C-alpha positions in Angstrom: 1.1 -12.6 -22.3 1.3 -9.7 -24.7 -2.5 -9.6 -24.8 -2.5 -8.4 -21.2 -1.3 -4.9 -22.0 -4.1 -2.6 -23.1 -3.5 -0.3 -26.0 -0.1 1.3 -24.9 2.1 -0.1 -27.7 4.3 -1.9 -25.2 7.6 -3.6 -26.2 8.4 -7.1 -25.1 12.0 -7.4 -23.9 14.0 -10.2 -22.2 16.1 -9.8 -19.1 17.5 -13.1 -18.0 14.6 -15.4 -17.0 12.3 -12.4 -16.5 10.3 -10.7 -19.2 9.6 -7.0 -18.9 6.6 -5.3 -20.4 7.7 -1.6 -20.8 4.3 -0.1 -20.8 4.5 3.5 -22.2 4.8 6.4 -19.9 1.6 8.0 -21.0 -0.3 6.9 -18.0 2.2 8.4 -15.5 2.3 11.6 -17.5 -1.5 11.8 -17.4 -1.5 11.4 -13.7 0.9 14.2 -13.1 -0.7 16.6 -15.6 -3.5 17.4 -13.2 -1.1 19.8 -11.5 -2.3 21.7 -8.5 -5.8 20.2 -8.9 -4.4 17.0 -7.3 -2.8 16.7 -3.8 0.4 14.9 -5.0 3.0 15.6 -7.6 3.2 12.1 -9.2 6.2 13.0 -11.4 8.1 14.0 -8.3 7.1 10.8 -6.5 8.5 8.8 -9.4 11.8 10.7 -9.2 12.0 10.1 -5.5 11.4 6.3 -5.9 13.8 6.1 -8.7 16.5 8.0 -6.7 16.0 5.7 -3.7 16.3 2.6 -5.9 19.7 3.8 -7.2 21.3 4.3 -3.8 24.4 2.2 -2.9 22.5 0.2 -0.3 18.7 0.4 -1.1 18.0 -2.7 1.0 19.1 -0.8 4.1 15.8 1.1 4.0 13.5 -1.8 3.1 12.8 -3.0 6.6 9.3 -1.5 6.9 8.2 -2.4 3.4 9.4 -6.0 3.9 7.6 -6.3 7.2 4.3 -5.1 5.7 4.8 -7.1 2.5 5.1 -10.2 4.7 1.9 -9.4 6.4 0.1 -8.9 3.1 1.5 -12.3 2.0 0.2 -13.9 5.2 -3.3 -12.7 4.2 -2.9 -14.3 0.8 -1.9 -17.6 2.4 -5.0 -17.4 4.5 -7.1 -18.0 1.4 -7.2 -21.7 0.6 -6.8 -21.3 -3.1 -4.2 -21.2 -6.0 -4.1 -18.0 -8.1 -3.1 -18.6 -11.7 -2.3 -15.0 -12.4 -1.7 -12.2 -9.9 -0.8 -8.5 -10.0 1.3 -6.5 -7.5 0.3 -2.8 -7.8 3.2 -0.5 -6.7 5.4 -3.6 -6.2 8.8 -1.8 -5.8 11.5 -4.4 -5.8 9.1 -7.2 -4.8 8.3 -6.8 -1.1 5.3 -9.1 -1.3 6.6 -11.5 -4.0 9.5 -12.7 -1.9 7.2 -14.3 0.6 4.9 -16.1 -2.0 5.4 -19.5 -3.6 4.3 -21.3 -6.8 1.7 -23.3 -4.8 -0.2 -20.1 -4.1 0.6 -17.9 -7.1 1.5 -19.4 -10.4 2.5 -16.2 -12.3 3.0 -12.7 -11.0 3.1 -9.3 -12.7 5.0 -6.7 -10.7 3.9 -3.1 -11.6 5.5 0.2 -10.4 5.8 3.7 -11.7 9.6 3.7 -10.9 11.6 1.8 -13.5 14.7 1.6 -11.3 12.8 -0.3 -8.6 11.8 -2.9 -11.1 15.4 -3.3 -12.3 16.3 -4.5 -8.8 13.5 -6.9 -8.1 14.1 -9.5 -5.4 14.4 -13.1 -6.6 11.3 -15.2 -6.4 10.4 -18.8 -7.3 7.3 -17.5 -9.1 7.7 -16.6 -12.8 7.5 -12.7 -12.8 6.8 -10.1 -15.4 7.5 -6.3 -14.8 5.4 -3.4 -16.1 6.1 0.3 -15.7 2.8 2.0 -15.2 1.0 4.3 -12.8 -1.2 2.9 -10.0 -4.1 5.2 -11.2 -4.1 3.8 -14.8 -3.7 0.1 -14.9 -2.8 -1.0 -18.5 -4.6 -4.3 -18.4 -7.8 -5.8 -19.8 -10.9 -6.2 -17.8 -11.2 -9.6 -15.9 -7.5 -10.4 -16.2 -6.3 -11.3 -12.7 -7.3 -13.8 -10.0 -5.5 -11.8 -7.3 -4.3 -8.2 -6.9 -2.1 -7.1 -4.1 -0.7 -3.7 -3.1 1.6 -2.9 -0.2 2.4 0.7 0.9 1.8 2.3 -2.5 -1.7 3.6 -2.8 -1.3 6.4 -0.2 0.4 8.4 -2.9 -2.3 8.2 -5.6 -4.3 11.3 -6.4 -7.6 9.5 -7.1 -7.9 6.6 -4.5 -11.5 5.8 -5.5 -10.4 5.7 -9.1 -7.5 3.4 -8.3 -9.9 1.0 -6.4 -12.2 1.0 -9.5 -9.2 0.2 -11.8 -8.2 -2.7 -9.5 -11.8 -4.0 -9.4 -12.0 -3.8 -13.2 -8.9 -5.9 -13.9 -10.0 -8.6 -11.4 -11.8 -11.7 -12.6 -15.2 -12.4 -11.0 -14.5 -14.0 -7.6 -11.0 -12.4 -7.7 -9.7 -10.8 -4.5 -7.8 -7.6 -3.7 -5.5 -7.6 -0.7 -3.9 -4.3 0.1 -2.0 -2.3 2.8 -1.5 1.4 3.0 -0.4 4.0 5.6 -3.0 5.3 7.9 -3.8 8.7 9.4 -1.7 8.3 12.6 1.5 7.6 10.7 4.4 9.7 11.8 2.2 11.8 14.2 5.3 12.4 16.4 7.2 13.9 13.5 4.2 15.9 12.3 3.6 17.5 15.7 7.2 18.2 16.4 7.7 20.0 13.0 4.5 22.0 13.5 5.4 23.2 17.0 8.9 24.2 15.9 7.6 26.2 13.0 5.0 27.9 15.1 7.7 28.9 17.6 10.4 29.9 15.1 8.5 31.1 12.1 5.0 32.1 13.3 3.1 29.5 11.3 3.5 26.0 9.7 3.1 24.2 6.4 2.3 20.5 5.9 5.4 18.3 5.9 3.7 14.9 6.2 1.4 13.6 3.5 -2.4 13.6 4.2 -3.7 10.1 4.7 -7.1 8.4 4.3 -9.1 7.7 7.4 -9.9 4.0 8.2 -13.6 4.9 8.4 -13.5 5.9 4.7 -11.8 2.8 3.3 -14.8 0.4 3.5 -17.0 3.0 1.9 -14.5 3.6 -0.9 -14.0 -0.1 -1.6 -17.8 -0.6 -1.6 -18.3 2.2 -4.1 -15.6 0.6 -6.3 -17.7 -2.6 -6.5 -16.0 -4.8 -3.9 -18.0 -6.9 -1.5 -17.3 -9.2 1.5 -15.0 -6.5 2.8 -12.5 -6.7 5.6 -10.6 -3.7 6.9 -8.3 -3.7 9.9 -5.6 -1.6 11.3 -2.2 -2.2 13.0 0.7 -0.1 14.2 4.4 -0.6 13.8 6.7 1.4 16.0 10.4 1.8 15.0 13.0 3.4 17.3 15.6 5.7 15.8 18.6 7.6 17.3 16.9 10.9 16.5 14.6 12.8 14.2 17.2 13.4 11.5 17.7 9.6 11.2 13.9 9.2 10.7 14.0 11.8 7.9 17.0 10.1 6.3 15.3 6.7 6.3 12.1 8.2 4.8 14.1 9.6 2.0 15.9 6.3 1.5 12.4 4.6 1.3 11.3 7.0 -1.4 8.7 8.3 1.1 9.6 12.0 1.1 6.7 14.4 0.9 5.5 15.1 -2.7 2.4 17.2 -1.9 2.0 20.2 -4.2 1.6 22.5 -1.2 4.7 21.2 0.7 7.3 23.7 2.0 10.4 23.2 -0.1 12.9 24.3 2.6 13.1 24.3 6.4 15.4 26.7 8.2 18.2 25.1 10.2 17.1 26.6 13.5 13.6 25.2 12.9 14.9 21.8 12.2 17.1 21.8 15.4 14.1 23.0 17.4 11.9 20.2 16.0 14.5 17.6 16.9 14.6 18.9 20.5 10.8 19.0 20.7 10.6 15.4 19.4 13.1 14.2 22.0 11.4 16.0 24.8 7.9 15.0 24.0 8.4 11.4 22.7 11.9 10.3 23.6 12.6 6.9 25.1 14.6 6.5 28.3 17.6 5.2 26.3 17.8 8.4 24.2 16.1 7.0 21.1 12.9 8.3 19.6 9.9 6.3 18.3 8.2 6.7 14.9 4.8 5.2 14.6 3.5 3.8 11.3 -0.2 3.0 11.2 -1.1 0.4 8.6 -4.5 -0.2 7.1 -5.1 -3.7 5.7 -8.0 -4.3 3.3 -9.5 -7.3 1.6 -12.3 -7.1 -1.0 -13.8 -9.5 -3.5 -15.2 -9.1 -7.0 -18.7 -10.4 -7.1 -19.6 -13.8 -8.6 -22.9 -15.6 -8.4 -21.3 -18.6 -6.7 -20.0 -16.6 -3.8 -21.5 -17.2 -0.4 -24.0 -14.4 0.6 -25.5 -13.4 3.9 -28.8 -15.1 4.8 -31.9 -13.1 4.3 -33.1 -11.1 7.3 -35.6 -13.1 9.4 -34.5 -16.5 8.1 -32.7 -17.6 11.3 -34.0 -20.7 13.0 -32.5 -20.0 16.4 -33.2 -17.0 18.6 -30.5 -15.0 20.3 -32.5 -15.5 23.5 -31.8 -19.2 23.3 -28.1 -18.8 23.3 -28.1 -18.6 27.1 -29.5 -22.2 27.1 -26.9 -23.6 24.7 -24.8 -25.4 27.4 -27.9 -27.1 28.7 -29.0 -28.2 25.2 -25.5 -29.6 24.5 -25.4 -31.4 27.8 -28.8 -33.0 27.2 -27.8 -34.2 23.8 -24.7 -35.9 25.3 -26.8 -37.7 27.8 
């Protein structure tokens, strides 16, 4: 297994039945060194995720990640195939791994930029290995994995096209990537409430919610990275909370606080109270709770191999669409 790690001088350690590859921190440092040229402060995001993993009850905030991780695992089960070696990019504590079994995945490498998350991984019947590395710089050889999954991690990378290219590179031919990430309508209620409150109280507003990729761009980005036979779909999960402040507390507990370079570091108390009132007035439920919408993009892409099924050539069809209207009559005639 040591051959999997590419030129980072990693150290092999043992922790119970799980081996940990402590890939050096050079990749994470390189990601954050871009500074203001990149939208996100990757070093801050790592601190946020590490802080969240050290809280007394980190599992209290895992409900969304576990739900989406289960849906990603469902898409893995839809493929009638066993994957000898899989990689989970931005695995956290193992939100996808807990739903998989040895009949589907024989060995799994869990990779995350936050070391504290990997120290608290959920138990799985699959033999697992942990690697500390940045999602934008995968420390693995080309053509290594049969399957790569990623759940609610890639929305924080600075170079999403580059991350897709890295994933494509480490996949074996005929390997598959199955991912999930937050979409553009995520937390639109919170975004609108904060902006209106800031406009009213401070005469302008700053971004408080991370920018997200549009679903129309995903297929193009995956195709540019080299993936084919693409599937992209979207879903929404709505969670009800007692109020706006509970939403923000849970986001912090998830490690999902804003890490944009252009974020506003402080909000005045009056602005926050006004935002909570606007949120309740505009979006509140009849029972006094408020909804928070999380839009999720799911994506599947395959690495090309000659044996893969390909679309038939244009004009090679033997049946005309015009004949489809007669299909019932044709079937009835054959039965007679």
